[in-house]
VEXTIGU-318172 format. One record per residue (C-alpha): residue number from 1; y, z, x. Coordinates in Angstrom, 3 decimals. Example, Ala and Ser with C-alpha at 12.3 -4.5 7.8 and 13.67 -1.06 7.14 Angstrom:
<nodes>
+-----+----------+----------+----------+
|   n |       yy |       zz |       xx |
+-----+----------+----------+----------+
|   1 |   -4.500 |    7.800 |   12.300 |
|   2 |   -1.060 |    7.140 |   13.670 |
+-----+----------+----------+----------+
</nodes>
This chain:
<nodes>
+-----+----------+----------+----------+
|   n |       yy |       zz |       xx |
+-----+----------+----------+----------+
|   1 |   54.156 |  -28.143 |   56.748 |
|   2 |   53.798 |  -24.787 |   54.374 |
|   3 |   55.886 |  -26.657 |   51.896 |
|   4 |   54.180 |  -29.799 |   51.914 |
|   5 |   50.694 |  -28.002 |   51.114 |
|   6 |   52.191 |  -25.724 |   48.517 |
|   7 |   53.209 |  -29.159 |   46.655 |
|   8 |   49.757 |  -30.354 |   47.128 |
|   9 |   47.904 |  -27.546 |   45.170 |
|  10 |   47.860 |  -29.210 |   41.638 |
|  11 |   47.726 |  -25.480 |   40.773 |
|  12 |   51.127 |  -24.703 |   42.005 |
|  13 |   52.342 |  -27.935 |   40.089 |
|  14 |   51.137 |  -26.889 |   36.562 |
|  15 |   52.040 |  -23.422 |   37.087 |
|  16 |   55.958 |  -24.584 |   38.392 |
|  17 |   55.662 |  -27.149 |   35.395 |
|  18 |   55.179 |  -24.118 |   32.716 |
|  19 |   57.281 |  -21.879 |   34.719 |
|  20 |   59.901 |  -24.980 |   34.062 |
|  21 |   58.916 |  -25.152 |   30.243 |
|  22 |   59.068 |  -21.732 |   29.624 |
|  23 |   62.448 |  -21.147 |   31.145 |
|  24 |   64.124 |  -24.291 |   29.488 |
|  25 |   62.551 |  -23.274 |   25.996 |
|  26 |   63.290 |  -19.565 |   26.100 |
|  27 |   66.600 |  -19.329 |   27.855 |
|  28 |   68.020 |  -23.003 |   27.675 |
|  29 |   67.143 |  -23.910 |   24.378 |
|  30 |   69.448 |  -21.231 |   22.958 |
|  31 |   72.062 |  -21.140 |   25.504 |
|  32 |   75.032 |  -22.597 |   23.005 |
|  33 |   74.660 |  -20.559 |   20.292 |
|  34 |   76.989 |  -18.375 |   18.863 |
|  35 |   78.187 |  -15.327 |   20.840 |
|  36 |   76.657 |  -11.736 |   19.453 |
|  37 |   79.415 |   -8.892 |   18.970 |
|  38 |   78.964 |   -7.704 |   22.774 |
|  39 |   78.963 |  -10.823 |   24.388 |
|  40 |   82.609 |  -11.305 |   22.237 |
|  41 |   83.400 |   -7.888 |   24.351 |
|  42 |   82.717 |   -9.414 |   27.299 |
|  43 |   84.875 |  -12.121 |   26.584 |
|  44 |   87.492 |   -9.374 |   25.404 |
|  45 |   87.266 |   -7.584 |   29.117 |
|  46 |   87.493 |  -10.827 |   30.753 |
|  47 |   90.992 |  -11.619 |   29.110 |
|  48 |   92.335 |   -8.343 |   28.501 |
|  49 |   90.980 |   -6.175 |   31.349 |
|  50 |   89.351 |   -2.953 |   32.382 |
|  51 |   92.582 |   -1.192 |   31.942 |
|  52 |   93.296 |   -2.172 |   28.622 |
|  53 |   94.794 |    0.764 |   26.628 |
|  54 |   92.194 |   -0.004 |   23.873 |
|  55 |   89.550 |    1.348 |   26.120 |
|  56 |   91.010 |    4.728 |   25.990 |
|  57 |   88.503 |    5.980 |   23.141 |
|  58 |   85.522 |    3.278 |   24.286 |
|  59 |   85.747 |    4.060 |   28.332 |
|  60 |   82.114 |    3.027 |   29.181 |
|  61 |   82.722 |   -0.164 |   27.896 |
|  62 |   84.125 |   -1.818 |   30.869 |
|  63 |   82.718 |    0.165 |   33.749 |
|  64 |   80.666 |   -2.711 |   34.669 |
|  65 |   80.569 |   -4.995 |   38.243 |
|  66 |   79.339 |   -7.710 |   35.895 |
|  67 |   82.791 |   -8.334 |   34.432 |
|  68 |   84.080 |  -10.415 |   38.102 |
|  69 |   81.242 |  -12.616 |   37.660 |
|  70 |   81.745 |  -12.891 |   33.852 |
|  71 |   85.488 |  -13.872 |   34.927 |
|  72 |   84.168 |  -16.484 |   37.154 |
|  73 |   82.285 |  -17.969 |   34.175 |
|  74 |   85.186 |  -17.951 |   32.570 |
|  75 |   87.548 |  -19.712 |   34.953 |
|  76 |   84.961 |  -22.904 |   34.978 |
|  77 |   84.033 |  -22.864 |   31.585 |
|  78 |   86.543 |  -21.183 |   29.367 |
|  79 |   85.322 |  -19.225 |   26.703 |
|  80 |   82.047 |  -21.435 |   26.368 |
|  81 |   79.020 |  -19.487 |   24.960 |
|  82 |   76.712 |  -21.858 |   27.501 |
|  83 |   79.143 |  -21.076 |   30.267 |
|  84 |   79.205 |  -17.187 |   29.928 |
|  85 |   75.426 |  -17.217 |   29.965 |
|  86 |   74.734 |  -19.472 |   33.160 |
|  87 |   75.000 |  -16.119 |   35.131 |
|  88 |   72.362 |  -14.477 |   33.418 |
|  89 |   69.986 |  -17.031 |   33.690 |
|  90 |   71.002 |  -17.629 |   37.333 |
|  91 |   70.323 |  -13.407 |   38.137 |
|  92 |   66.933 |  -13.531 |   35.996 |
|  93 |   65.881 |  -16.802 |   37.778 |
|  94 |   66.317 |  -14.589 |   41.164 |
|  95 |   64.740 |  -11.408 |   39.516 |
|  96 |   61.582 |  -13.705 |   38.850 |
|  97 |   61.245 |  -14.720 |   42.468 |
|  98 |   61.670 |  -11.185 |   43.376 |
|  99 |   59.025 |   -9.744 |   40.903 |
| 100 |   57.089 |  -12.420 |   41.952 |
| 101 |   57.128 |  -11.200 |   45.703 |
| 102 |   56.562 |   -7.307 |   44.389 |
| 103 |   53.234 |   -8.707 |   42.863 |
| 104 |   52.265 |  -10.244 |   45.835 |
| 105 |   52.916 |   -7.349 |   47.836 |
| 106 |   51.705 |   -4.416 |   46.114 |
| 107 |   49.073 |   -5.722 |   43.713 |
| 108 |   47.419 |   -9.286 |   45.390 |
| 109 |   48.680 |  -12.018 |   47.353 |
| 110 |   47.822 |  -14.451 |   44.528 |
| 111 |   49.415 |  -12.456 |   41.661 |
| 112 |   52.738 |  -13.722 |   41.739 |
| 113 |   52.796 |  -16.205 |   39.143 |
| 114 |   50.964 |  -13.950 |   37.009 |
| 115 |   53.898 |  -11.232 |   36.968 |
| 116 |   56.390 |  -14.157 |   36.317 |
| 117 |   54.584 |  -14.969 |   33.370 |
| 118 |   53.853 |  -11.477 |   31.967 |
| 119 |   58.055 |  -11.168 |   32.360 |
| 120 |   58.221 |  -14.076 |   30.186 |
| 121 |   55.769 |  -13.108 |   27.635 |
| 122 |   58.450 |   -9.738 |   26.834 |
| 123 |   60.810 |  -11.356 |   23.963 |
| 124 |   63.306 |   -8.530 |   25.426 |
| 125 |   63.242 |   -9.826 |   29.121 |
| 126 |   64.269 |  -13.485 |   27.751 |
| 127 |   66.770 |  -12.190 |   25.600 |
| 128 |   68.605 |  -10.716 |   28.064 |
| 129 |   67.917 |  -13.414 |   30.573 |
| 130 |   70.338 |  -15.448 |   28.302 |
| 131 |   72.970 |  -13.102 |   27.305 |
| 132 |   76.181 |  -12.767 |   28.758 |
| 133 |   76.011 |   -9.297 |   29.493 |
| 134 |   74.870 |   -7.003 |   32.401 |
| 135 |   71.119 |   -6.712 |   31.943 |
| 136 |   69.631 |  -10.297 |   33.486 |
| 137 |   72.253 |   -8.336 |   36.533 |
| 138 |   70.082 |   -5.530 |   36.292 |
| 139 |   67.165 |   -6.965 |   36.656 |
| 140 |   68.096 |   -8.654 |   39.690 |
| 141 |   69.952 |   -5.959 |   41.591 |
| 142 |   67.151 |   -3.346 |   40.749 |
| 143 |   64.303 |   -5.971 |   41.628 |
| 144 |   66.133 |   -6.328 |   44.680 |
| 145 |   66.715 |   -2.779 |   45.365 |
| 146 |   62.514 |   -2.299 |   45.159 |
| 147 |   61.792 |   -5.104 |   47.219 |
| 148 |   64.225 |   -3.780 |   50.276 |
| 149 |   62.841 |   -0.207 |   49.569 |
| 150 |   59.240 |   -1.778 |   50.267 |
| 151 |   60.126 |   -3.907 |   52.878 |
| 152 |   62.077 |   -0.527 |   54.581 |
| 153 |   59.269 |    1.461 |   53.997 |
| 154 |   56.758 |   -1.163 |   55.537 |
| 155 |   58.556 |   -2.506 |   58.648 |
| 156 |   61.011 |    0.703 |   59.406 |
| 157 |   63.812 |   -1.695 |   60.233 |
| 158 |   67.534 |   -0.295 |   59.749 |
| 159 |   68.583 |   -3.948 |   58.273 |
| 160 |   66.070 |   -3.392 |   55.260 |
| 161 |   67.034 |    0.123 |   54.828 |
| 162 |   70.871 |   -1.089 |   54.546 |
| 163 |   69.822 |   -3.777 |   52.148 |
| 164 |   67.868 |   -1.303 |   49.594 |
| 165 |   71.340 |    0.784 |   50.252 |
| 166 |   73.346 |   -1.722 |   48.835 |
| 167 |   71.425 |   -2.742 |   46.203 |
| 168 |   70.176 |    0.732 |   45.067 |
| 169 |   74.063 |    1.758 |   45.220 |
| 170 |   75.021 |   -1.354 |   42.845 |
| 171 |   72.115 |   -0.477 |   40.241 |
| 172 |   74.230 |    2.162 |   38.632 |
| 173 |   77.760 |    0.291 |   38.645 |
| 174 |   76.075 |   -2.433 |   36.676 |
| 175 |   75.576 |   -0.265 |   33.949 |
| 176 |   75.813 |    3.498 |   33.402 |
| 177 |   72.445 |    4.000 |   31.234 |
| 178 |   70.390 |    2.678 |   34.291 |
| 179 |   70.560 |    5.715 |   35.888 |
| 180 |   66.682 |    7.070 |   35.679 |
| 181 |   65.868 |    4.090 |   38.206 |
| 182 |   66.699 |    6.061 |   40.871 |
| 183 |   64.027 |    8.739 |   40.081 |
| 184 |   61.596 |    5.466 |   40.871 |
| 185 |   62.952 |    4.917 |   43.582 |
| 186 |   62.615 |    8.049 |   45.134 |
| 187 |   59.141 |    8.901 |   43.405 |
| 188 |   57.456 |    5.450 |   45.377 |
| 189 |   59.682 |    6.731 |   48.749 |
| 190 |   57.911 |    9.991 |   48.219 |
| 191 |   54.791 |    9.154 |   48.010 |
| 192 |   54.412 |    6.494 |   51.051 |
| 193 |   56.341 |    9.470 |   53.461 |
| 194 |   53.347 |   12.467 |   51.543 |
| 195 |   50.542 |    9.498 |   51.734 |
| 196 |   51.625 |    8.939 |   55.829 |
| 197 |   51.917 |    5.177 |   54.825 |
| 198 |   54.862 |    4.542 |   56.626 |
| 199 |   56.544 |    4.735 |   60.143 |
| 200 |   59.876 |    6.125 |   58.700 |
| 201 |   60.023 |    9.542 |   59.239 |
| 202 |   61.513 |   12.676 |   56.713 |
| 203 |   64.740 |   12.611 |   58.618 |
| 204 |   65.797 |    8.635 |   58.232 |
| 205 |   64.739 |    9.004 |   55.167 |
| 206 |   66.698 |   11.700 |   53.798 |
| 207 |   69.535 |   10.122 |   55.719 |
| 208 |   69.331 |    6.640 |   53.987 |
| 209 |   69.090 |    7.942 |   50.017 |
| 210 |   71.548 |   10.846 |   51.116 |
| 211 |   73.697 |    7.365 |   51.902 |
| 212 |   72.884 |    6.078 |   48.336 |
| 213 |   73.536 |    9.533 |   46.616 |
| 214 |   77.401 |    9.408 |   48.311 |
| 215 |   77.562 |    6.113 |   47.532 |
| 216 |   77.290 |    6.934 |   44.015 |
| 217 |   79.719 |   10.101 |   43.855 |
| 218 |   82.301 |    8.042 |   42.412 |
| 219 |   80.287 |    6.795 |   39.460 |
| 220 |   78.982 |    9.875 |   38.802 |
| 221 |   82.698 |   11.240 |   38.799 |
| 222 |   83.706 |    8.550 |   36.123 |
| 223 |   80.307 |    8.669 |   34.137 |
| 224 |   80.423 |   12.535 |   32.926 |
| 225 |   83.409 |   12.508 |   30.881 |
| 226 |   81.589 |    9.625 |   29.246 |
| 227 |   78.147 |   11.547 |   28.494 |
| 228 |   80.121 |   14.171 |   27.439 |
| 229 |   81.633 |   12.865 |   24.695 |
| 230 |   78.266 |   10.645 |   24.369 |
| 231 |   78.180 |   11.497 |   20.507 |
| 232 |   80.912 |    9.231 |   19.633 |
| 233 |   79.491 |    6.035 |   21.233 |
| 234 |   76.166 |    6.617 |   19.341 |
| 235 |   74.331 |    3.515 |   17.232 |
| 236 |   70.768 |    4.173 |   16.827 |
| 237 |   68.999 |    7.174 |   15.576 |
| 238 |   66.976 |    9.585 |   17.176 |
| 239 |   63.890 |    8.046 |   18.809 |
| 240 |   60.384 |    9.013 |   17.535 |
| 241 |   57.532 |    8.692 |   19.893 |
| 242 |   56.091 |    5.782 |   18.402 |
| 243 |   59.341 |    3.873 |   19.451 |
| 244 |   58.774 |    5.614 |   22.863 |
| 245 |   55.150 |    4.073 |   22.910 |
| 246 |   56.235 |    1.167 |   21.463 |
| 247 |   59.320 |    0.617 |   24.243 |
| 248 |   56.270 |    0.918 |   26.683 |
| 249 |   54.808 |   -2.505 |   25.507 |
| 250 |   51.358 |   -0.950 |   26.058 |
| 251 |   50.500 |   -3.923 |   24.042 |
| 252 |   51.227 |   -6.519 |   26.662 |
| 253 |   49.392 |   -4.580 |   29.160 |
| 254 |   46.213 |   -3.877 |   27.060 |
| 255 |   46.309 |   -7.737 |   25.828 |
| 256 |   46.098 |   -8.903 |   29.858 |
| 257 |   43.734 |   -6.190 |   30.867 |
| 258 |   41.174 |   -7.048 |   27.931 |
| 259 |   41.567 |  -10.834 |   28.390 |
| 260 |   40.867 |  -10.265 |   32.191 |
| 261 |   37.535 |   -8.513 |   31.594 |
| 262 |   36.295 |  -10.773 |   29.092 |
| 263 |   36.907 |  -13.821 |   31.826 |
| 264 |   35.419 |  -11.702 |   34.910 |
| 265 |   32.664 |  -10.692 |   32.877 |
| 266 |   31.873 |  -14.324 |   31.783 |
| 267 |   32.272 |  -15.306 |   35.289 |
| 268 |   30.114 |  -12.441 |   36.564 |
| 269 |   32.723 |  -11.036 |   39.477 |
| 270 |   34.055 |   -8.408 |   40.982 |
| 271 |   37.996 |   -7.397 |   41.268 |
| 272 |   39.289 |   -6.613 |   44.704 |
| 273 |   39.496 |   -3.196 |   45.290 |
| 274 |   42.513 |   -3.782 |   47.510 |
| 275 |   44.692 |   -3.444 |   43.950 |
| 276 |   44.025 |    0.333 |   43.813 |
| 277 |   46.531 |    1.455 |   46.680 |
| 278 |   48.342 |    5.290 |   45.169 |
| 279 |   51.882 |    3.802 |   46.782 |
| 280 |   51.720 |    0.365 |   44.397 |
| 281 |   50.540 |    2.294 |   41.609 |
| 282 |   53.563 |    5.004 |   41.916 |
| 283 |   56.449 |    1.927 |   42.250 |
| 284 |   54.671 |   -0.104 |   39.250 |
| 285 |   54.351 |    3.169 |   37.343 |
| 286 |   57.714 |    4.485 |   37.971 |
| 287 |   59.709 |    1.159 |   37.366 |
| 288 |   57.612 |    0.819 |   33.823 |
| 289 |   57.879 |    4.365 |   32.508 |
| 290 |   60.261 |    6.316 |   34.009 |
| 291 |   63.177 |    4.575 |   32.412 |
| 292 |   62.004 |    5.158 |   28.876 |
| 293 |   60.238 |    8.507 |   28.983 |
| 294 |   63.687 |    9.379 |   30.862 |
| 295 |   66.034 |    8.325 |   28.168 |
| 296 |   63.756 |    9.606 |   25.287 |
| 297 |   64.270 |   12.608 |   26.710 |
| 298 |   67.563 |   12.537 |   27.390 |
| 299 |   68.537 |   11.845 |   23.337 |
| 300 |   65.811 |   14.546 |   22.230 |
| 301 |   67.407 |   17.166 |   24.404 |
| 302 |   70.852 |   16.261 |   24.001 |
| 303 |   71.089 |   14.556 |   20.325 |
| 304 |   72.535 |   11.555 |   21.576 |
| 305 |   70.169 |    8.770 |   21.054 |
| 306 |   70.196 |    6.188 |   23.626 |
| 307 |   67.125 |    4.822 |   23.194 |
| 308 |   68.481 |    1.176 |   22.319 |
| 309 |   66.176 |   -1.905 |   23.887 |
| 310 |   68.777 |   -3.482 |   25.566 |
| 311 |   69.371 |    0.030 |   27.361 |
| 312 |   65.567 |    0.105 |   28.025 |
| 313 |   65.316 |   -3.595 |   28.942 |
| 314 |   65.700 |   -2.612 |   32.898 |
| 315 |   61.662 |   -1.114 |   32.542 |
| 316 |   60.413 |   -4.680 |   31.434 |
| 317 |   59.794 |   -6.051 |   34.681 |
| 318 |   58.057 |   -2.743 |   35.518 |
| 319 |   55.743 |   -3.167 |   32.138 |
| 320 |   55.239 |   -7.031 |   33.527 |
| 321 |   54.203 |   -5.745 |   36.997 |
| 322 |   52.232 |   -3.264 |   35.034 |
| 323 |   50.503 |   -5.641 |   33.164 |
| 324 |   49.268 |   -7.449 |   36.250 |
| 325 |   48.088 |   -4.490 |   37.758 |
| 326 |   46.032 |   -4.124 |   35.268 |
| 327 |   44.281 |   -7.764 |   35.194 |
| 328 |   44.014 |   -6.971 |   38.981 |
| 329 |   41.557 |   -4.030 |   38.033 |
| 330 |   39.190 |   -5.950 |   37.023 |
| 331 |   39.973 |  -10.201 |   37.698 |
| 332 |   38.569 |  -11.604 |   40.851 |
| 333 |   40.610 |  -13.106 |   43.282 |
| 334 |   39.748 |  -16.889 |   42.380 |
| 335 |   41.206 |  -16.481 |   38.761 |
| 336 |   44.411 |  -15.705 |   39.812 |
| 337 |   46.226 |  -18.902 |   38.935 |
| 338 |   43.567 |  -19.713 |   36.076 |
| 339 |   45.045 |  -16.605 |   34.654 |
| 340 |   48.543 |  -17.354 |   35.389 |
| 341 |   48.052 |  -20.519 |   33.655 |
| 342 |   46.654 |  -19.463 |   30.633 |
| 343 |   49.533 |  -16.572 |   30.121 |
| 344 |   51.845 |  -18.941 |   30.480 |
| 345 |   50.851 |  -21.243 |   28.443 |
| 346 |   50.240 |  -18.815 |   25.606 |
| 347 |   53.765 |  -17.754 |   26.003 |
| 348 |   55.245 |  -21.315 |   25.609 |
| 349 |   52.917 |  -21.811 |   22.466 |
| 350 |   53.904 |  -17.909 |   20.842 |
| 351 |   56.936 |  -17.291 |   21.669 |
| 352 |   58.675 |  -20.885 |   21.498 |
| 353 |   59.254 |  -21.030 |   18.195 |
| 354 |   57.776 |  -24.582 |   17.755 |
| 355 |   58.884 |  -27.014 |   14.410 |
| 356 |   61.647 |  -24.640 |   13.452 |
| 357 |   64.778 |  -23.918 |   14.816 |
| 358 |   65.838 |  -20.933 |   17.565 |
| 359 |   68.452 |  -19.229 |   15.730 |
| 360 |   71.093 |  -16.898 |   16.760 |
| 361 |   70.780 |  -13.617 |   14.957 |
| 362 |   74.469 |  -13.094 |   14.988 |
| 363 |   76.227 |  -16.464 |   13.482 |
| 364 |   79.548 |  -15.296 |   13.848 |
| 365 |   80.644 |  -18.837 |   14.381 |
| 366 |   79.046 |  -19.954 |   11.623 |
| 367 |   80.416 |  -17.341 |    9.700 |
| 368 |   84.180 |  -17.472 |   11.002 |
| 369 |   83.923 |  -21.233 |    9.870 |
| 370 |   82.895 |  -20.420 |    6.602 |
| 371 |   85.636 |  -18.065 |    6.086 |
| 372 |   88.444 |  -21.075 |    6.973 |
| 373 |   87.062 |  -22.601 |    4.284 |
| 374 |   87.286 |  -20.567 |    1.816 |
| 375 |   90.472 |  -18.928 |    2.586 |
| 376 |   93.220 |  -20.811 |   -0.093 |
| 377 |   96.352 |  -19.973 |    2.478 |
| 378 |   97.408 |  -17.894 |    5.796 |
| 379 |   98.041 |  -14.875 |    3.210 |
| 380 |   94.292 |  -14.920 |    1.713 |
| 381 |   92.962 |  -11.348 |    2.606 |
| 382 |   90.309 |  -11.135 |    4.711 |
| 383 |   88.738 |   -7.603 |    5.198 |
| 384 |   86.994 |   -6.985 |    8.466 |
| 385 |   84.724 |   -4.051 |    9.265 |
| 386 |   85.046 |   -3.114 |   12.637 |
| 387 |   81.563 |   -4.159 |   14.066 |
| 388 |   81.969 |   -0.942 |   16.708 |
| 389 |   80.821 |    2.493 |   16.200 |
| 390 |   84.469 |    3.866 |   17.369 |
| 391 |   86.205 |    2.445 |   14.790 |
| 392 |   86.420 |    6.071 |   12.825 |
| 393 |   89.269 |    7.982 |   11.963 |
| 394 |   91.400 |    9.045 |   13.789 |
| 395 |   90.641 |    5.998 |   16.491 |
| 396 |   90.790 |    3.537 |   13.819 |
| 397 |   93.747 |    3.342 |   11.193 |
| 398 |   95.156 |    0.349 |    9.377 |
| 399 |   97.762 |   -0.401 |   11.268 |
| 400 |   95.302 |   -0.532 |   14.501 |
| 401 |   97.313 |   -3.024 |   17.264 |
| 402 |   95.654 |   -6.338 |   18.060 |
| 403 |   94.269 |   -7.242 |   20.364 |
| 404 |   92.194 |   -3.992 |   20.639 |
| 405 |   88.835 |   -3.405 |   21.187 |
| 406 |   87.764 |   -2.228 |   17.953 |
| 407 |   88.056 |   -5.852 |   16.711 |
| 408 |   87.245 |   -7.633 |   20.100 |
| 409 |   85.436 |  -10.166 |   18.379 |
| 410 |   88.732 |  -11.577 |   16.335 |
| 411 |   90.025 |  -13.439 |   18.657 |
| 412 |   86.628 |  -15.341 |   19.691 |
| 413 |   86.013 |  -17.026 |   16.650 |
| 414 |   89.388 |  -17.436 |   14.823 |
| 415 |   89.716 |  -18.137 |   11.063 |
| 416 |   92.878 |  -18.968 |    8.491 |
| 417 |   93.423 |  -15.559 |    6.601 |
| 418 |   95.276 |  -12.884 |    6.515 |
| 419 |   92.729 |  -10.314 |    8.242 |
| 420 |   92.666 |   -6.339 |    6.975 |
| 421 |   91.353 |   -3.781 |    9.133 |
| 422 |   88.516 |   -1.411 |    8.239 |
| 423 |   87.202 |    1.195 |    9.870 |
| 424 |   82.586 |    0.530 |   11.235 |
| 425 |   81.705 |    3.077 |    7.918 |
| 426 |   83.308 |    4.401 |    4.519 |
| 427 |   85.548 |    7.391 |    5.368 |
| 428 |   88.213 |    9.107 |    2.986 |
| 429 |   90.776 |    7.402 |    5.169 |
| 430 |   89.439 |    4.503 |    5.030 |
| 431 |   88.629 |    4.650 |    1.101 |
| 432 |   92.142 |    5.655 |    0.866 |
| 433 |   93.317 |    2.294 |    2.422 |
| 434 |   90.931 |    0.543 |    0.521 |
| 435 |   92.071 |    1.698 |   -3.082 |
| 436 |   95.787 |    0.935 |   -1.988 |
| 437 |   94.648 |   -2.975 |   -1.387 |
| 438 |   92.805 |   -3.035 |   -4.816 |
| 439 |   95.716 |   -1.492 |   -6.756 |
| 440 |   98.576 |   -3.909 |   -5.257 |
| 441 |   97.390 |   -6.584 |   -3.008 |
| 442 |   93.991 |   -7.928 |   -4.386 |
| 443 |   94.713 |   -8.352 |   -7.275 |
| 444 |   97.528 |  -11.063 |   -6.841 |
| 445 |   95.605 |  -12.630 |   -4.242 |
| 446 |   93.223 |  -13.604 |   -6.512 |
| 447 |   90.483 |  -14.511 |   -4.099 |
| 448 |   89.686 |  -11.976 |   -1.158 |
| 449 |   86.966 |  -12.388 |    1.211 |
| 450 |   84.474 |   -9.721 |    3.249 |
| 451 |   83.285 |  -10.775 |    6.529 |
| 452 |   81.715 |   -8.762 |    9.613 |
| 453 |   78.009 |   -7.437 |   10.365 |
| 454 |   75.771 |   -7.204 |    6.955 |
| 455 |   75.488 |   -4.003 |    6.675 |
| 456 |   79.196 |   -3.176 |    6.726 |
| 457 |   80.035 |   -5.933 |    4.260 |
| 458 |   77.121 |   -5.192 |    2.071 |
| 459 |   78.781 |   -1.550 |    2.198 |
| 460 |   82.246 |   -2.526 |    0.917 |
| 461 |   80.742 |   -5.047 |   -1.222 |
| 462 |   78.883 |   -2.446 |   -3.628 |
| 463 |   82.064 |   -0.267 |   -3.013 |
| 464 |   84.975 |   -3.105 |   -4.449 |
| 465 |   82.509 |   -3.983 |   -7.345 |
| 466 |   83.007 |   -0.843 |   -8.740 |
| 467 |   86.966 |   -0.720 |   -8.507 |
| 468 |   88.432 |   -1.120 |  -12.640 |
| 469 |   91.256 |   -2.834 |  -10.828 |
| 470 |   88.669 |   -5.574 |   -9.757 |
| 471 |   86.672 |   -5.722 |  -13.582 |
| 472 |   85.224 |   -9.524 |  -14.474 |
| 473 |   85.867 |  -10.734 |  -10.908 |
| 474 |   82.838 |  -13.059 |   -9.266 |
| 475 |   81.070 |  -12.185 |   -6.143 |
| 476 |   80.042 |  -14.759 |   -4.270 |
| 477 |   77.403 |  -13.486 |   -1.034 |
| 478 |   77.727 |  -16.904 |    1.112 |
| 479 |   75.351 |  -15.360 |    3.737 |
| 480 |   73.658 |  -14.511 |    5.685 |
| 481 |   74.432 |  -15.639 |    9.351 |
| 482 |   71.836 |  -13.648 |   11.203 |
| 483 |   73.058 |  -10.147 |   10.678 |
| 484 |   76.632 |  -11.282 |    9.980 |
| 485 |   77.511 |  -12.072 |    5.931 |
| 486 |   80.411 |  -13.190 |    4.184 |
| 487 |   81.332 |  -12.593 |    0.604 |
| 488 |   83.485 |  -13.932 |   -1.583 |
| 489 |   85.674 |  -12.323 |   -4.520 |
| 490 |   86.876 |  -14.541 |   -6.548 |
| 491 |   89.260 |  -13.414 |  -10.145 |
| 492 |   87.469 |  -15.074 |  -13.254 |
| 493 |   90.392 |  -15.459 |  -15.181 |
+-----+----------+----------+----------+
</nodes>
């Protein structure tokens, strides 16, 4: 009966149609685009296993419960861009439902739709929702942990406590960088206990959180050596305060607050005061702020920057809930669904990229196809700088055995020609190898190709341009393909 009533409500049908349109455009439309480099790592882990010897130098890569899911997708669809991304889309959709339930419980019974569209208003949330990587699974597991934490503290049922403990124990197993989320769980439980807003006693709370801690001991044992060698895996510079501020997605929060304030003023209505519960504020603020602030502090204190957008993505649902809560401060109840519809329409218009195709930022598929078109024969040299920061001496060497993690992208989009393996960036050993090729091999080939990430390709292009052995050669830049590039050197004589 309730379901029939739900479908008879024109607002529900309108919002559902908007949600379907947003998911179709933002998640499904780009589903068949080229893998980016980390998605090709997913395929490598699936086909070679977490115990592949090449992971000795990057032990953090295969440590995720996501890979059995990717393996199942591979068994059904093969190495297919769309097939590999289907699980993430499913996880993200479940996460949206759980986030809506949290918004309805913590903020307002009618706030769920707005929280859903606030998530979709975040570009990073959409990117990770259609990505063959663990982050959408992280959204889902984290949201489930929060839902069951709230239910447990509301009901004092052991079944909810057990469900919370299970999902909380999985968060760190999805990705090792998600550790700050445990602080958010603890803060919310502590606020509920201190304010005596739960029948759960201190002893029972300590038992449940203690069980979660014990379940995480094996993960901790494996993570400590990785954190100790963190400087070998740094891919971004040290974060600035401005980058920290940007990571908090304050523009979304303030935009939603300002728009809601205008609506409320025009309609001369006052908000529902129940939105000011401190326990709700503690959960929302914890999910929103703790992760970026913790990773910022960790980066600054250790000198090993982990302030990467995808690592910070676990906090995005918290930012969406913060925007929803900001609206609740000023928006009267009858306008929730109208505001959600306006936000959903705005998301569809501004993020839909209408009138132009949505292109992959890393089009390795098209780049590899271009390399195959250019190679004269199977011996044409194709110089391939590794896209992974770990590809530096002594881990990297010219005879690095293939297949291997440092060149995990090569088996996915194959090309004709002979691959010559270069390090991630210039080094004395890399330049010595390049010099040898310039003196012996390249002049005889009369053509060679640079293929890889655009920064690395351009760095080696500039290096080869200065070689006396290649004086008079013609250089042609055939990209870019997003952040991938192909450059061809031809002997003019």
